[in-house]
N, C-alpha and C positions, 0 to 999 in steps of 0.2 A: 453274406457278411462276417456273421458270428464264427462259422467254421473256419475261414481264413484268418480272422483275429487269433483264434485259438490256436491254430498252426504255428504263427507267428511266435505267439507266447511260448509255446513247447520249444520252438527252435532256441528262445532265449535262455533256455533252461529251467523254466519255471516247472516244477512239478505236477502232474495232472491233478494230483489230491488238493493242490493249491488253487485249482481253476475251476470257478463256478460260472455257468451259462444261465442267462435268464432270458427266457422266451416270452417277452411282453407283448400282448395284442390287446386292442380295444375289445371290451367284452360288451357285447349287445344282451344276450339272454341270461348269461351264467349258468344254464342248465345243459349246455352241449346239443343244444337244437337247431339253433339257426347256423352252425358252422363257421361263424366269422372268426372265431379263435383257434380253427383248426390247422395245425401243421402235421403234414403226413395222416397219420391215424391217431395222433395225440390231440385232445382238446384241452388249450391251456386253461380253461375256466374249471375243466373237472380234474386233470392230472396235475396240476400243478405247474409254475412256471420256472422252478428252479432244479438243475439237476448237477450233481457232481459226483466224483468217483468214491467208491469205497477206499479207506485208506489203506496203503500197502503194508504198511506195519501191523494192520488188522489182521490182515489175510496171514501173514508171515507168524505172528503171536498164536494164531489159532491152529497152526500146522495145516491149512487148508493146501489142496492141491489146484493151483490156478490152471484154469483153461478159458480159452475166449472164442465166442461165436465168429461168425463170417463178418460181423459189424466191426468197422476199422476205427469209428469213432462214434461219440454220442449223437452227431448230426444224423449219421446213418442208422444208428439205433432207432432213432424217434421217426426217420423217413422212411425206413425198410424193415419193419417188424419180421418178414420172413427170414432175413438173415440173422434175426436174434435168435432164431430157432434150430441153427444148422451149424456144424463144425466140418473144418477140413480134415484131411487125412492125418495131419500130423496132430492135431488135437483129439482125434479119434483114436490114435494111438496111446496118447498119455491118459484118456478116459480107460481104454481096455487095461493098460499096465497097473492103473491105481485101482480099479475096481474088480478086476478079473472076471471070469466068466460065470453066469448065472448066479450072482449073488441074491441072497433074500432080500434084502433092503438097502437101498442107498441113500445116504443124505447129501443133499446138493443144495448150496447156496448159491442164490443168483443175485445180482446187484438190482436190477430191475429199475425202477424209477426213483427210488428212494434210499441212498446210501444211510442216511441218518436212520431209517427203520432197521437195517440189516445189523448197523453198529450197536443199536440200543437194545435189540432182542436176542440176536443170534447166540450170543455167548450164555445166555441162561438156557435158552431152548434146546440146544443140541445135548447137553450133559442129561437133561432129564429124558429126552427121547432115548438116548443111549440106554440109560439106567430101565427105563421101561421096556425095552426091547432085550436087554440081558435078564430081566424077569423071565423071559420066555425061552432064554437060550439061543437069541439071534445076536450076532455080532455083525459090526457094520466096517466096511473098509474106510480108508481115509475118506475125509470130507471133501467133496469137490466145490471148488469156488468158481462161478461161470459169470465172467465179465462180459457185459452188454447181452445179458440173459432175458429172455422171454420165457414165460411159463412154458410154451411149448419146446423149448431144449431139453426138457425132460423126455419127450418122445424120442429124440434123437439118441439121447443117453441109453435110454432103454433099448433101442436097436442095436447100440454097439454092445451093450453088456448082457442083453437078456436077462435083466432084473426083474425080480417077481413085483417089488414094488420100489416106487422112487419117491421120497419125500422131499418136496423141494420148497426151501424156504427162501421167498424172494421179496426183496424191498419194494413196496408200493406206498403210495400215498395214503396218509390218514383219512378215514371216512368212509 
């Protein structure tokens, strides 16, 4: 029901960044043991019930190059984690063009489950990482931003670019 409601809201012209979905479930154990609150691979009691998107202006302001995984929306992201680790051929081409072949280090920002974590921390972290790398004579190509990203997306990026190291900064729940 939530998926179809979101689709209707999008048709009305409401930007994705203004849509928050909340997956509420009756909590029994609160520890992820009973499975009552499980939706796909997500335990609401552990992973948090609220998911929204990283602001598009944030991505633009930081000059990130945006790519997206095979997930079409947050619902699919939550229920099909395998799709959050893969890219179609058009996205792979963007990754190749942005990162080149055989880079030493890539920095990737993934939205994950917490856009708030990304927006609160990334702008301070990336300059520090780049400065530390520059002290060793290592430069990095443009930063990729991966929408509907799972940690495993870095494996697919590594296969496309043959990077030596991929540093993925991904939004996850606190705790």
